[in-house]
N, C-alpha and C positions, 0 to 999 in steps of 0.2 A: 119679234117678227123676222117670217121665212119668206124672203125673194120667192124662192121654187112656186108661192102660193101664191101670189100675185104678179103672175104672167101668165099673159095673155096674148095671142095671134089678134093681127089687126083687122080680118074679117070678123070676128066677136065686140072687138071696138066696138065695129060701123055698125053693127044691126043689133048691139044694147047700150049703144050713146045713152040717154039719160039715165037709163041705171045705174049705168057706171060710174055719173059724176054723183049720181045722188052714194053711191058708197064708196065715193073716194070722202065727200064730204063726213059721212061718217065714219069708218073706221082711219080717217088721216092717215093711210099708210101708201105710199106712191102704188101705180103699177105699169111695170115693164111690158112696154111693145112688142109686140117680133112681128118682122116681116120676109115671109119666106123664112123662116125655123131660127134666125140672128136679130139677137134682142137690138133694136132702131132707137126706142122714146120711151123714158120716164115720163110718164104722169101724175099729178099729184094738186090736192086741194091746195085751196089761194091762203088759205089759213095756214098749212102745211110749207107751203113756201115760201111765206111771208119771214116764218120763223127762221126756216133754211139760211134763208138772208142776211133775215140779226146775227143768227152765230155766226156764217161767214164772213160778216164786216168784225162777228167782233173774237173771231180768231188772227183777223186782219191784222186791226189795232195790236193783237198779245204779238203779233209774229213780228211787229213793226219796233215795239217793244225790246223784243227778246234781242233785235238787230244792233238796236242801239247802246243795248249792254255788252253787247260783245264787242263794239268799235268804240266801249267806253266815251259814249258822245252821255253822259250821265248826268246832274247834279245831287249833291244832298237836301234833302227837304227844309238842312237849315236855310241855306241859302236859295233853291227856289221860295221860300217864304218871304225871306228878307231881299227878294228880286219883287214878289209882288206887292210887299206895304208897300216899298217905293215905289211900284209903279201908282199907287192908290192915294199917295199923296201928293207927285205930280198933277193927277186927275185931279183934287180937288180945289 
């Protein structure tokens, strides 16, 4: 994907909104909108937006896990399973 090909002025968006929306859905690539020659906003289809949000959530979980590892806030798998089994017995 070349972002240089996905840059349009706001006047283009105003004049071609329906076509832009159709193309966003088909191409599933973001479109950068400029105003006075400066990039101002990025628009994308809803499916791509959802995928981006899911990816960001996974990256946050990974970053949290890495931080916990660095801080030494971890348990061995054996200890974790033992804790889980103990909880299951107590709830039965």
